C-alpha positions in Angstrom: 0.0 -0.1 0.0 2.8 2.4 0.9 4.6 1.6 -2.3 1.6 2.3 -4.4 -0.1 5.0 -2.5 0.3 7.5 -5.2 -1.6 5.3 -7.7 -5.2 6.3 -8.1 -6.5 2.8 -8.4 -5.0 1.6 -5.2 -6.3 4.6 -3.4 -9.7 4.3 -4.7 -9.9 0.6 -3.9 -8.7 1.3 -0.4 -11.3 3.8 0.2 -14.1 1.9 -1.5 -13.3 -1.1 0.7 -13.7 0.9 3.9 -16.7 2.7 2.5 -18.4 -0.7 1.9 -17.7 -1.8 5.5 -19.0 1.5 6.9 -22.2 1.2 5.0 -22.6 -2.6 6.0 -22.5 -1.6 9.6 -24.8 1.5 9.2 -27.5 -0.9 7.4 -27.1 -3.6 10.0 -27.6 -1.2 12.8 -30.8 0.3 11.0 -32.1 -3.1 10.6 -31.8 -3.9 14.3 -33.4 -0.4 15.2 -36.3 -1.1 12.8 -36.8 -4.6 14.4 -36.9 -3.2 17.8 -39.2 -0.4 16.9 -41.7 -3.0 15.3 -41.3 -5.0 18.6 -42.4 -2.0 20.4 -39.3 -1.9 22.6 -39.2 1.9 22.5 -35.7 1.6 21.2 -36.5 2.1 17.4 -34.8 5.4 16.7 -32.5 6.3 13.8 -28.8 5.4 14.0 -27.8 8.9 13.5 -30.1 10.2 16.4 -28.5 7.5 18.7 -25.0 8.7 17.7 -25.7 12.3 18.5 -28.3 12.2 21.2 -26.6 9.4 23.3 -30.0 8.2 24.8 -29.6 6.0 27.8 -32.3 3.5 26.6 -29.9 2.2 23.7 -27.2 1.5 26.2 -23.8 2.8 25.9 -22.2 -0.4 24.6 -24.2 -0.1 21.3 -23.3 3.6 20.9 -19.6 2.8 21.7 -19.4 0.0 19.2 -21.2 2.1 16.5 -18.7 4.9 16.9 -15.8 2.3 17.0 -17.1 1.1 13.5 -17.2 4.6 12.3 -13.6 5.1 13.5 -12.4 1.8 11.8 -14.0 2.4 8.5 -15.5 5.7 7.8 -12.5 7.8 8.8 -10.1 5.8 6.5 -12.7 5.9 3.9 -13.0 9.9 4.1 -9.1 10.1 3.9 -8.8 7.4 1.2 -11.4 9.2 -1.0 -9.7 12.8 -0.7 -6.4 10.9 -1.5 -8.0 9.3 -4.8 -9.8 12.7 -5.8 -6.3 14.4 -5.5 -4.7 11.6 -7.8 -7.7 11.4 -10.1 -7.5 12.6 -13.9 -10.7 13.7 -15.4 -14.0 13.1 -13.7 -13.8 12.2 -9.8 -17.5 12.3 -9.5 -18.1 9.0 -8.1 -15.4 9.4 -5.4 -16.6 12.9 -4.5 -20.3 11.6 -4.2 -19.2 8.8 -1.9 -17.2 11.1 0.1 -20.5 13.4 0.5 -22.4 10.3 1.7 -19.9 9.5 4.5 -19.7 13.2 5.5 -23.4 13.6 5.7 -23.8 10.3 7.7 -21.1 10.7 9.9 -19.7 14.2 9.8 -21.2 15.1 13.5 -18.6 12.6 14.8 -15.4 14.6 15.7 -13.0 12.2 14.0 -14.9 12.2 10.7 -15.4 16.0 10.9 -11.6 16.5 11.4 -10.7 14.2 8.5 -13.3 16.3 6.0 -11.9 19.6 7.2 -8.3 18.5 6.8 -9.1 16.9 3.4 -10.8 19.8 1.9 -7.4 21.7 1.9 -5.9 18.9 -0.3 -8.3 18.9 -3.1 -8.9 21.8 -5.7 -11.9 23.8 -5.3 -13.1 22.8 -8.7 -13.6 19.3 -7.2 -17.0 20.6 -5.7 -18.4 22.1 -8.7 -19.8 18.9 -10.1 -21.5 18.2 -6.7 -23.1 21.7 -6.1 -26.7 20.4 -6.2 -25.9 17.7 -3.4 -24.2 20.2 -1.3 -27.0 22.7 -1.4 -29.4 20.0 -0.8 -27.8 19.6 2.8 -27.3 23.2 3.7 -30.1 22.9 6.3 -29.0 19.5 7.8 -29.9 19.4 11.5 -26.4 18.4 12.4 -24.7 21.6 13.4 -21.1 20.5 12.7 -21.8 19.3 9.2 -23.9 22.4 8.4 -21.0 24.8 9.4 -18.4 23.1 7.2 -20.8 22.9 4.3 -21.5 26.6 4.5 -17.8 27.4 4.8 -17.1 25.3 1.8 -19.8 27.0 -0.2 -18.6 30.5 0.8 -15.2 29.4 -0.6 -16.9 28.2 -3.7 -18.7 31.5 -3.9 -15.3 33.4 -3.7 -13.5 31.4 -6.4 -16.5 30.6 -8.8 -19.5 32.8 -8.0 -21.1 32.3 -11.5 -21.3 28.4 -10.7 -23.0 28.7 -7.3 -25.3 31.9 -7.9 -28.3 30.2 -9.6 -28.7 27.0 -7.3 -28.2 29.2 -4.3 -30.8 31.6 -5.3 -33.3 28.7 -5.6 -32.5 27.8 -2.0 -32.9 31.3 -0.8 -36.5 31.3 -1.8 -37.2 28.3 0.4 -40.3 28.1 2.6 -38.3 26.2 5.1 -36.8 28.7 7.4 -33.6 26.7 8.2 -32.8 26.4 4.4 -33.6 30.0 3.8 -31.5 31.4 6.4 -28.5 29.1 5.5 -28.7 30.0 1.8 -29.1 33.9 2.5 -26.1 33.5 4.8 -23.7 32.5 1.9 -25.4 35.1 -0.4 -24.6 37.7 2.1 -21.1 36.5 2.1 -21.0 36.5 -1.7 -22.3 39.9 -1.8 -19.1 41.3 -0.1 -17.0 40.4 -3.1 -19.7 39.9 -6.0 -22.7 42.4 -4.9 -23.7 43.2 -8.4 -23.8 39.5 -9.6 -25.9 38.6 -6.6 -28.3 41.3 -7.1 -28.6 40.6 -10.9 -29.0 36.8 -10.2 -32.1 37.6 -7.7 -33.7 40.0 -10.2 -33.4 37.6 -13.2 -34.3 34.6 -11.4 -37.5 36.3 -9.7 -38.5 37.9 -13.2 -38.0 34.4 -15.0 -40.3 32.7 -12.5 -42.8 35.6 -13.0 -42.9 35.0 -16.9 -42.9 31.1 -16.3 -46.2 31.2 -14.6 -48.5 34.2 -15.1 -51.1 35.2 -12.5 -53.8 33.8 -14.8 -52.1 30.3 -15.0 -51.3 30.4 -11.1 -55.1 31.0 -10.5 -56.2 28.4 -13.1 -53.9 25.9 -11.6 -54.8 26.8 -8.0 -58.4 26.7 -8.4 -58.3 23.4 -10.2 -56.2 21.9 -7.3 -58.5 23.8 -4.7 -61.7 22.2 -6.3 -59.9 18.8 -6.3 -59.2 18.9 -2.6 -62.7 20.4 -1.7 -64.9 18.4 -4.1 -62.9 15.4 -4.4 -61.4 14.8 -1.0 -63.6 16.9 1.1 -60.6 18.6 2.5 -61.6 22.2 3.3 -58.4 23.0 5.3 -56.3 21.9 2.1 -58.5 24.0 -0.2 -57.7 27.1 2.0 -54.0 26.2 2.0 -54.1 26.1 -1.8 -55.9 29.5 -2.2 -54.5 31.7 0.5 -50.9 32.3 -1.1 -52.9 33.4 -4.4 -55.2 35.9 -2.6 -52.0 37.2 -0.8 -50.1 37.5 -4.0 -53.0 39.7 -5.5 -53.4 41.7 -2.2 -49.5 42.6 -2.5 -50.3 44.5 -5.7 -49.7 44.2 -9.4 -46.0 44.9 -10.7 -46.4 44.5 -14.4 -49.1 45.5 -17.1 -50.3 41.9 -17.4 -50.9 41.6 -13.6 -52.7 44.9 -13.7 -55.0 43.6 -16.3 -55.6 40.4 -14.3 -56.6 42.4 -11.1 -58.9 44.7 -13.1 -60.6 41.7 -14.7 -60.9 39.4 -11.8 -59.8 41.3 -8.6 -63.4 42.3 -7.4 -64.8 38.8 -7.8 -61.8 37.1 -6.1 -62.1 39.5 -3.3 -65.8 38.7 -3.1 -65.0 35.1 -2.9 -62.4 35.3 -0.4 -64.8 37.3 1.9 -67.4 34.3 1.5 -64.4 31.9 2.6 -63.8 34.0 5.6 -67.4 34.2 6.4 -67.4 30.3 6.3 -64.5 30.2 8.6 -66.5 32.2 11.1 -69.8 30.6 10.7 -69.1 27.2 9.6 -72.1 27.3 7.1 -71.6 25.4 4.0 -73.8 27.9 2.1 -71.1 30.5 2.3 -68.5 28.2 0.8 -71.1 27.3 -2.0 -71.4 31.1 -2.7 -67.5 31.3 -2.9 -67.4 28.5 -5.3 -70.0 29.9 -7.6 -67.6 32.9 -7.9 -64.5 31.1 -8.1 -66.0 28.9 -10.9 -67.0 31.8 -12.8 -63.5 33.2 -12.6 -62.2 29.8 -13.7 -64.3 29.5 -16.7 -63.2 33.0 -17.8 -59.5 32.3 -17.4 -59.8 29.0 -19.0 -61.1 30.7 -22.2 -58.3 33.2 -22.0 -55.5 30.8 -21.7 -55.5 29.2 -25.2 -55.0 32.7 -26.7 -51.8 32.9 -24.9 -49.5 32.3 -27.9 -46.8 34.8 -27.3 -45.7 37.0 -24.5 -44.2 40.5 -24.9 -41.5 41.2 -22.1 -42.8 44.9 -21.8 -46.1 43.6 -20.7 -45.0 40.6 -18.5 -41.5 41.5 -17.3 -40.1 45.1 -18.2 -37.3 44.5 -15.8 -35.9 41.7 -18.1 -36.5 43.8 -21.1 -34.2 46.4 -19.7 -31.4 44.1 -19.1 -28.3 45.0 -20.8 -24.7 43.5 -20.5 -25.0 41.9 -17.1 -22.2 40.5 -15.1 -24.3 37.4 -14.8 -23.4 34.4 -16.9 -25.9 32.9 -19.6 -27.6 29.9 -17.6 -25.9 26.5 -18.0 -22.8 28.0 -19.7 -20.3 28.4 -17.0 -17.1 26.5 -17.5 -14.2 27.2 -15.1 -11.7 26.6 -17.8 -13.3 28.9 -20.4 -14.0 32.8 -20.6 -17.4 33.5 -19.0 -20.4 34.1 -21.5 -22.3 37.0 -19.9 -26.0 38.0 -20.6 -26.0 40.7 -23.2 -29.7 41.0 -23.4 -33.0 39.1 -23.3 -35.2 38.9 -26.5 -38.3 41.0 -26.1 -40.8 38.3 -27.3 -41.3 34.7 -26.1 -43.3 32.0 -27.9 -45.7 30.0 -25.8 -45.7 26.5 -26.9 -49.1 25.1 -27.1 -49.2 22.2 -24.7 -51.0 21.5 -21.3 -48.3 23.4 -19.3 -47.6 26.1 -21.9 -43.8 26.4 -21.7 -42.1 29.5 -23.2 -39.2 29.6 -25.8 -36.9 32.1 -24.4 -33.7 33.5 -26.2 -30.8 35.2 -24.4 -28.0 36.9 -26.3 -24.6 36.1 -25.0 -21.7 38.4 -24.7 -19.8 36.3 -27.3 -22.7 37.3 -29.8 -24.4 33.9 -30.0 -28.2 33.4 -29.2 -28.8 30.8 -26.4 -32.2 29.3 -26.6 -34.2 28.0 -23.6 -37.5 26.4 -22.7 -38.8 28.2 -19.8 -41.0 25.7 -17.8 -43.5 26.6 -14.9 -45.6 23.8 -13.0 -42.5 21.4 -12.9 -39.8 20.6 -10.4 -36.8 20.2 -12.4 -34.3 19.3 -9.7 -34.7 15.6 -10.4 -33.9 16.1 -14.1 -30.8 18.0 -13.0 -29.5 15.0 -11.1 -30.4 12.7 -13.9 -28.1 14.9 -16.2 -25.4 14.3 -13.8 -25.8 10.7 -14.1 -25.8 11.0 -18.0 -22.6 12.9 -17.8 -20.9 10.0 -15.9 -22.4 7.5 -18.3 -20.9 9.4 -21.2 -17.4 9.4 -19.6 -17.6 5.6 -19.1 -18.7 5.2 -22.7 -16.1 7.4 -24.2 -13.4 5.4 -22.1 -14.5 2.1 -23.4 -12.9 1.3 -27.0 -15.9 -0.4 -28.4 -18.6 2.3 -27.5 -16.0 5.0 -28.1 -15.4 3.8 -31.7 -18.9 3.7 -32.6 -19.6 7.2 -31.0 -22.2 6.0 -28.5 -23.3 8.7 -26.0 -26.4 10.0 -24.4 -27.8 13.2 -25.7 -27.5 15.9 -22.9 -28.9 19.4 -22.2 -28.6 22.0 -19.5 -31.1 22.0 -16.7 -31.3 25.1 -14.4 -33.9 25.0 -11.7 -35.3 28.4 -10.7 -37.7 27.4 -8.0 -39.4 24.2 -6.8 -41.9 24.5 -9.7 -40.1 26.2 -12.5 -36.7 26.3 -14.6 -34.8 26.5 -17.7 -34.1 23.7 -19.9 -31.4 24.2 -22.7 -33.2 24.2 -26.0 -32.0 21.4 -28.2 -32.2 22.5 -31.9 -33.8 20.5 -34.8 -35.8 18.2 -32.4 -39.5 17.3 -32.4 -41.3 14.8 -30.2 -42.3 11.5 -31.8 -46.0 12.4 -31.2 -45.6 15.5 -33.2 -43.8 13.8 -36.1 -46.5 11.1 -36.1 -49.3 13.5 -35.9 -47.9 15.7 -38.9 -47.2 12.7 -40.9 -50.7 11.3 -40.4 -52.4 14.8 -41.1 -50.5 14.8 -44.4 -51.6 11.2 -45.4 -55.2 11.8 -44.3 -54.8 8.9 -41.6 -56.6 9.4 -38.3 -54.3 10.1 -35.4 -55.8 7.6 -33.1 -56.7 5.0 -35.5 -55.3 2.0 -33.6 -57.4 3.1 -30.6 -60.6 3.5 -32.7 -60.3 -0.1 -34.0 -59.7 -1.3 -30.4 -62.9 0.5 -29.3 -64.8 -0.8 -32.2 -64.0 -4.4 -31.1 -64.2 -3.6 -27.3 -65.8 -0.5 -26.2 -65.1 -1.6 -22.4 -61.3 -2.2 -23.1 -60.4 -1.1 -19.5 -62.8 -3.8 -18.0 -61.6 -6.7 -20.0 -59.7 -9.6 -18.7 -55.8 -9.7 -19.6 -56.0 -12.2 -22.5 -59.1 -10.4 -23.8 -56.9 -7.2 -23.9 -54.1 -8.9 -25.8 -56.6 -10.2 -28.4 -58.1 -6.7 -28.9 -54.5 -5.2 -28.8 -53.3 -7.6 -31.5 -56.2 -7.0 -33.6 -55.4 -3.2 -33.8 -51.8 -4.1 -34.6 -52.8 -6.5 -37.4 -55.2 -3.9 -39.1 -52.5 -1.0 -39.1 -49.1 -1.0 -40.5 -47.2 1.0 -37.8 -44.4 2.1 -40.1 -45.0 5.9 -39.8 -41.8 6.5 -38.3 -39.7 4.3 -40.7 -41.2 6.2 -43.6 -40.6 9.6 -42.0 -36.9 8.8 -41.7 -36.8 7.8 -45.3 -38.9 10.8 -46.6 -37.0 13.3 -44.8 -33.6 12.2 -45.7 -32.0 14.0 -48.8 -30.1 10.9 -49.8 -29.7 7.1 -49.1 -26.3 7.8 -47.3 -27.9 10.3 -45.1 -30.9 8.1 -44.5 -28.6 5.1 -43.5 -26.5 7.2 -41.1 -29.7 8.5 -39.3 -31.2 5.1 -39.1 -27.9 3.8 -37.5 -27.8 6.7 -35.1 -31.6 6.3 -34.2 -31.0 2.6 -33.5 -27.8 3.1 -31.3 -29.3 6.0 -29.2 -32.4 4.2 -28.7 -30.4 1.2 -27.4 -28.1 3.1 -25.2 -31.0 4.8 -23.4 -33.0 1.5 -23.1 -30.3 0.3 -21.2 -29.5 3.4 -19.1 -33.1 4.0 -18.8 -33.8 0.4 -17.3 -30.8 0.8 -14.7 -32.3 4.1 -13.7 -35.8 2.6 -13.6 -37.1 5.5 -15.8 -40.9 5.3 -16.6 -43.6 7.2 -18.5 -41.9 6.9 -22.0 -44.8 8.0 -23.9 -44.4 9.5 -27.5 -44.2 13.2 -26.0 -41.2 12.3 -23.8 -39.2 11.0 -26.6 -37.6 13.4 -29.2 -36.1 12.8 -32.6 -33.1 14.9 -33.8 -34.2 15.8 -37.5 -30.6 16.1 -38.5 -28.6 13.3 -36.7 -31.5 10.8 -36.4 -30.6 10.4 -32.7 -33.3 9.9 -29.9 -33.4 12.2 -27.1 -35.4 11.6 -23.8 -37.1 14.4 -21.8 -39.0 14.5 -18.5 -37.3 12.5 -15.9 -40.0 12.7 -13.1 -40.5 9.0 -12.9 -37.3 7.3 -11.8 -36.5 4.0 -9.7 -39.6 2.4 -11.0 -42.1 4.5 -9.4 -44.4 4.0 -12.7 -44.5 0.4 -12.0 -45.9 0.8 -8.5 -48.3 3.4 -9.2 -52.0 2.6 -8.3 -53.5 3.2 -11.8 -52.0 1.7 -15.1 -48.7 0.5 -13.5 -46.1 -0.1 -16.1 -45.0 -3.6 -17.0 -42.1 -3.0 -19.4 -38.6 -2.0 -18.7 -38.3 0.5 -21.5 -40.2 1.6 -24.8 -39.6 -0.6 -27.5 -42.8 -0.7 -29.5 -43.5 -1.7 -33.2 -42.9 1.9 -34.7 -39.5 2.1 -33.1 -38.6 -1.5 -34.3 -39.9 -0.8 -37.7 -37.7 2.3 -38.1 -34.5 0.1 -37.5 -32.6 -2.0 -40.0 -34.4 -4.7 -42.1 -33.7 -7.3 -39.1 -35.4 -5.1 -36.6 -34.1 -5.7 -33.1 -31.5 -8.3 -34.3 -28.3 -6.5 -35.3 -27.2 -3.0 -34.3 -30.0 -2.6 -31.7 -29.2 -5.8 -29.8 -25.7 -5.5 -30.2 -25.5 -2.0 -28.9 -27.7 -2.9 -25.8 -25.2 -5.7 -25.0 -22.0 -3.4 -25.3 -23.7 -0.6 -23.3 -24.9 -3.0 -20.6 -21.3 -4.5 -20.4 -19.9 -1.1 -19.8 -22.6 -0.3 -17.1 -22.0 -3.6 -15.3 -18.0 -3.2 -15.6 -18.5 0.3 -14.0 -21.3 -0.4 -11.4 -19.4 1.1 -8.4 -19.3 4.5 -10.2 -22.8 4.3 -11.2 -24.0 3.1 -7.7 -22.3 6.1 -6.2 -24.4 8.6 -8.3 -27.6 6.7 -7.8 -27.2 6.2 -4.0 -26.5 10.0 -3.6 -29.8 10.5 -5.9 -31.9 8.1 -3.6 -30.6 9.7 -0.3 -31.0 13.4 -1.5 -33.4 15.0 0.9 -34.8 17.2 -1.9 -35.7 14.4 -4.0 -36.5 11.3 -1.7 -39.9 12.4 -0.9 -40.9 11.0 -4.2 -40.0 7.5 -3.3 -42.2 7.6 -0.3 -45.0 9.3 -2.4 -45.2 7.2 -5.5 -49.0 6.9 -5.2 -49.5 10.7 -4.5 -52.0 12.9 -6.4 -49.3 13.8 -9.0 -49.2 10.3 -10.2 -52.9 10.1 -10.5 -53.3 13.4 -12.2 -50.4 12.6 -14.6 -52.1 9.4 -15.9 -55.4 11.0 -15.9 -54.3 14.0 -17.7 -52.5 12.0 -20.5 -55.2 9.5 -21.1 -58.1 12.0 -21.3 -57.8 15.6 -22.9 -60.3 17.5 -21.0 -59.9 18.5 -17.4 -62.6 18.1 -14.9 -64.9 20.9 -14.6 -65.5 22.3 -11.1 -69.2 22.9 -12.1 -69.8 19.3 -12.5 -68.4 18.6 -9.2 -70.4 21.5 -7.5 -73.7 19.8 -8.6 -72.5 16.5 -7.5 -70.9 17.3 -4.1 -72.3 16.8 -0.7 -70.0 17.9 2.1 -69.3 14.8 4.2 -68.3 14.4 7.6 -65.4 16.3 9.2 -63.4 12.9 9.5 -63.1 12.9 5.7 -61.4 16.2 5.8 -58.5 15.0 7.9 -56.5 14.1 4.9 -53.6 16.7 4.4 -52.9 18.0 1.0 -49.7 16.7 -0.5 -47.4 19.4 -1.9 -44.0 19.3 -3.2 -41.5 19.5 -0.2 -39.0 22.0 -0.5 -36.6 20.3 2.0 -37.1 17.3 3.9 -35.6 15.0 6.2 -38.3 12.5 5.8 -39.1 9.8 8.4 -35.6 8.1 8.4 -36.7 4.6 9.3 -39.4 4.2 6.4 -37.1 6.1 3.9 -34.1 4.1 4.7 -36.0 0.9 4.3 -37.4 2.1 0.8 -33.8 3.5 -0.2 -32.1 0.2 0.7 -34.8 -1.7 -1.6 -34.1 0.7 -4.5 -30.3 0.4 -4.1 -30.5 -3.4 -3.9 -32.6 -3.4 -7.0 -30.3 -1.4 -9.0 -27.3 -3.4 -7.8 -29.3 -6.6 -9.0 -29.5 -4.9 -12.4 -25.9 -4.1 -12.5 -24.8 -7.7 -11.5 -27.2 -9.7 -13.6 -29.4 -10.9 -10.6 -32.5 -8.7 -11.6 -34.4 -11.8 -12.9 -33.4 -14.3 -10.5 -31.3 -13.2 -7.3 -29.7 -16.6 -7.0 -28.5 -16.8 -10.6 -26.1 -14.2 -12.3 -27.2 -13.8 -15.9 -24.5 -13.1 -18.7 -25.0 -9.9 -20.5 -26.5 -11.3 -23.5 -29.1 -13.3 -21.4 -30.0 -10.3 -19.5 -30.5 -8.1 -22.7 -32.5 -11.0 -24.3 -34.9 -11.2 -21.4 -35.4 -7.3 -21.2 -36.0 -7.3 -24.8 -38.8 -10.0 -24.5 -40.3 -8.1 -21.6 -40.5 -4.8 -23.4 -41.9 -6.2 -26.7 -44.4 -8.7 -24.9 -48.0 -8.0 -26.0 -49.1 -9.2 -22.7 -47.1 -6.2 -20.9 -48.0 -3.6 -23.7 -51.6 -4.2 -23.6 -51.9 -3.2 -19.9 -50.6 0.4 -20.6 -52.7 3.5 -20.5 -53.9 4.7 -23.8 -51.9 8.0 -23.7 -48.8 5.9 -23.5 -49.7 4.8 -27.2 -48.4 1.1 -27.0 -49.8 0.4 -30.6 -47.3 2.9 -31.9 
């Protein structure tokens, strides 16, 4: 060891061995505590609590032994990872993430804290740029000693690389969780001392982009829809008030733009009247007052609903004059900062934004950089992009692994990535990928030109079985196959051919299409990526590559949802197969799947580091415990039916039930969360074990290790099985 201590592989192996040992004892201790809590011994508390609070009920022996394990394994692991990071060339992401896991788990123990503080001095500050999301996720950790070092490290990053830190930190500073808000603002205050103008500009740009992402009209439309669901659907009066109060407070604070003034003039009086009825109900408890309020709310909802489809473009002088006035800022164009290249600053924001006509109405935004180039973004509201940001981190690591492997590198096999910049918990920017259309748009346009009904397969199924959803499984298979046999399903194949200027270009595009589909099939499977409907897959018109968007459903949550659980590991429907070479799946697709899976399995340690950090991230792991939440239900509902439920229909049906029904709490997106550790740890361990099984070939039978070829073969059979496909919801378009 001494002889080879300056060799990266030796340092990494030593650190990793100690890390695994520390993890083993942590999970063993957690399992004991879970067992005791289930037996009702009163000792079922989190290991971390036991190590910090030293409760007499656990006994000093257990605490001493736990701390001894930490000293024996966690401390050498921390020192080892710092050493391997210092020796690494290129990406050190996996080592840095494992180091963070140990730090966040055991940093409150003096020896670990000391090792971390000493280690930070030995690695370049740039090491931490790749894990800024993870650092910021923990700024409100309840462990004071860990929190202090995190804040100190963030302040150092802010001094050396303020552009890298400013956007994510501004998001945290808007948090509704007091501890998180205070911690983020403390770092911002420190940054103000040396980068005052930058901080000020970032706050303004972030605030204004959020304002443009979701206008008051949309906020109220969404808020009233949610409030009506809580009141009429769940009889949750308390939840209804919680949904409406922030919106009334917003209007009360006053309009700041012409668009907000026009909203106040059109709806302000009615909304005030409805709010007065709500207040009256809170005093009287008389349901008639709420009925009066909802009559008025529904009137507003109906008028706003008619206005929203007319929202096809936005002029900044109406929606955000401050952004229009921006000229030659110090602030970098979002997603462009690279410590090794000159900073590209915001020169100006284009005055007009196109609104894309989809359910969430994202905006196409153009920012001119100081280098003279235009940077295009999709500005999204109504969506939490923090998970997408972490998925891009994973794809970055996968691309590094694929470029290092001779076989995948030679074939230029990589995942198409794009920048993701969260602005708040429900809005953010996505780097615009040029020349791309969703598969749904391409097929719709093709069928329009050929005078083919867009939903022809569904029509055929309904003609044969109008009650399709209520059929037995074998009956569904029969109806599904009837629709397939009566349609060609070659739309995508013909599209690729017709849009190619020559057979040579067509051949290249077809090969790129097949390879990019295969690489994302394998990576998506390991990640447990679900909801791959035709609007979540895009095709690059020039290269033919497939690009995936919307990573809200990871770790197989789509397979465990209540309605229409998914049965397939990835999307491999007939249209995708017909667009491949003459032998379909056989050939390029299968070979690429096998090559990519081989690379993933050979580098399982690196991938597990990223995925473990993902699972234990307090800003994201609420999704794991909440797979059956209202979001999953509404998502399936909204994609399987085109119309939203009318509050008026509900008003006529509703009878307010007993107070017992209204005890359910509304589920909102948590902004921070140290969720219940016992249940969460159990779920996290399940997920990590499942991912590890996939990366070791034990995913089909835990007692048998499959070869890569066998594993890929079983996955392809699962993905193409009509038995599995026919159970998907109609909006997923299994017949395409």
